[in-house]
N, C-alpha and C positions, 0 to 999 in steps of 0.2 A: 504493499499499500504505499502509496508518493504522499508523501504530507508537503500541503502547500503554502509558501508564508503569503500573510496578511496581504491584499492588492495596494493597500495603503493603511497605514499605520493612525487610525481615525479615531471616533468616540467610541465604534465599540469595542478597540482595546484598551482604551482608558477606562471605560466603565468596571470592564471582568478586572483590569490591575487594581485599580481605586476600592474596587467593592474587594479583592480579596486583603490587599491592604489595610485595610479598615475594617474588614474581622478578624483576622489576627491582633490586629493593634488591640481591639479592643477584647481580645481572648486574653491576650498579654496580663491585661491591667487584674482583671479577677482573680481571685481567689484561688488555687486547687483544691479541686474537688473529690476527684478519683485519680488513680494513677495511670500516667501519660501513654502506659498501653491500650488502656480503656479509650482514649480520644483519638490512637492512631488505628485502632478496631475502628471506631466510628464513622472516620477519616475513609477507610477502605471501603465498608458499609455505602458511603453514600456515592464517590466514586465512581464504584459497579453500579451501585443501584443508578444512577442520573446516565452512565456511560450504554446501559441496557435497553434503560427505555428511550434515551436518542435513538440506537441504534432499530431497535423494532417500532417505533413511529414516524421518525425522520428520515430514514433512509427506503428505498424502492422496495413492496410496492406500496405502500403506507404515502410515505415522501409527503408530510403537514407542515414540516418545518424545515427551514434551514439554519443555520450557526454561522454568524458571522459574515467574511464578503462572500466565500467561496459554496457553491453548490456542493461542490465539493470537499473533502475530509481537507483542511490545514493544522497547521502543527498548533496555529492559537487556539483552538477547538478544544483541545488538550490540556490547555491553562485552565480554558473556560470550568473545566468539570471540577476547578477546586474554587470556583466562584461560590457555592454554597458550602462549603464545606465548615468555615467558621460557624456561618449562621444555624449549622446543624450542632456546631458544641456547642451555641450558648442555647438553642430550644433544652439540648441533655441537662446544660449545667441549669436552667432555671427550672426545668421539671425538676432536678433531684431536690433543688434549694427548696422549691415550695410545693411539692411532692404532692399535687390536687388528684382529689379521688373521684370517683362517678361523674359529677354533672361535671365538676371543675374539671375533668378530664379532658371530657367532651371541648368544654369552653377553651382550652385551652389546645387540645387541636384544631378545631376551628379557627381562634385566632393565628397560631402560625400558620397555620394557610392561608388565612387570606395576608397575613403580612408577607409568602410565599409568593404570594399571585402581585400583589404592591411590588415587589423588588422583581417579579418578571416583568409586572409593567413596565415599569423602570427600564428592564434590560433592552424592551421591546423599542420605548421610544429609544434608546438607542443605536437601535440596528443590531445586538447583539444577536435576537433571534428575529426573524421572518417570515409568517406567519403565511402557510396557504392550504387554509381544511383544517384548519387547529384557530384554539381561543381559548382566551383567561379561564374559563369555567369548566372545559378541558381541565386545565392546568389546575384549578380549585382542585376538581376530586381527585385528581392523583393526589395533590400536596394532602388531603386528608389522609390518602393510606399512607402517602410512606411517612408522613408524620406518627404515625401511631405505628406505622413497622416499624422504625427507626427508637420510637419511644420504649416496643420492647423486645427490640435486639438490645436497646442499654439496659434494663429490667435483666435480660437473661446475664449480661456482661456483670451486672449488679452482686448476680447470685452468686456467678461462677468468681469472680472475684471476694467474693464475702464482701460485698460493702453495703453496712447500712441503708436504706430507702431512706429515713434521716438522720443527719449528723450535728447536734446540737451542741458540741463539746469540741472546737476546734484544735486545743490540744491533741484530744484523742486521735482526730481523725488523718491529723499530722502524722500521728505513730501508725495507725494502718497503711499510711501511701506508703510513710518510710517502708514498711515492712514486707506489703505486697509487690 
C-alpha cells in the first residue's frame, strides 16, 4: 500500500495536529489514576477500533466518506487515528473519577457521544472528513456504541489490574499504581 503525502499542508492537517497536542497537554496535567499500561491499551483499542470502522465504511464498496486531502490513503491519515485517543483517555479518566451508575452512566455516554459528534463537526469544518453518504447522526450512533464499549473495556482492564472503581485516598492510589 502506497501512502501519499498531503496535497497541501493546510487546515485539515493543522486541525489534526492541534487536536492531538491539546488533548495530550490536557492529559499531562491530570493526576495519574491508573497504570500507564492501561492507558496504552486504551489508546491501542481506540486506534484499532477507528481503523476498523474507517476501513469498513469509508472504503469501497460503501465509501461513505474520505479522510483528509486524498481519496486514497495518505500518511497523514495514520496520524488522524491519534486525534481521538487523548479524548478517549479523558473520557475514561473522568468515568473512573466520577463512577457514574445506572441513569448517570447513560447520561455520561450520551454526553461524551455528543462531545465526539461536536468534535467531528469541527473536523468536518476543517476538511478532515469529507462526507458523501454519511452524516453526523450516524456518527453519534457509532459514538454511543464505541463509548460504551470503551468504558466496558476499561472496566475489564480495571478488574484485571485489580484497580478499585473509586479511589478516595490519593496516597493509597499512588502505592497501587506503583505496585502495578
